[in-house]
C-alpha positions, 0 to 999 in steps of 0.5 A: 688391342689390350688395355691394362688401364681403363683410362686408355681403354676409354680413350680408344672407344667411340663416344657411343656403342655397346660393350660386353663384359665377360666372366671367364671360367674354366667351364663357361664364359658369362656374357653381359652387354651394355646399352649403346650409351653405356649406362646399364649392364644386362646379363645375356648368356653363358657360353659353354667352353669347348676349345678356344676357336669355338668359344671365340667364334661364339663370342665374336658372333655376339659382338657382331650381332650386337654391334659391340665396340669393346670388350671388358674381361674380368681379371681374377686377381687374388685378394692380395692383388697378385695374379695366379693361374686363372689371371694368366689364363684370362690374359692368354685368352685376351691375347689370342682374341686380339688375333681375331678381332680389332675390338679394344679389350680391357681388364676389370678387377673381378674380385668378389664379383661372383660372391656379389652375384650369388648374394643377389640371386639368393636375395631374389630367392632364386633356386639352387638349380637356377643360380647354377645356370645364371651365376656366370652371366650375372657375375659378368653383369657385375664386372661390366657394370663396375667398368661402366660406372668407372667409364662414366666417372672418367667422362665427367 
């Protein structure tokens, strides 16, 4: 099921269990996962996009191997809060994914997540080539960490 509201998503989750954060791009999907207590997001990989069924298989394999209990998809809104073609593409991906898994899915506003990831990599003096390799998974980490922080706040 897809949840627009993070509060409803939180209510659908078990009390413990890891989540994944996804940064959906046109060429890659950045993947980050949390620990079981949902404290820290860790970037883990980048899936090179081929076609939906292959992308979904790889993603669901990660979910199964790591025992994930939910997915957070970065929703790329415009700076004014409106949604453009990339947001519509993300929503279509989520709708198609719900046909293949029972995992609850939520959206998280990803505005400026890639900018923040790029800044962090620059501050770490990461080479241009290495930044290109890891930027999507680091952005997924920012998306997931934002959602984890909000979930933690809701549980207080």
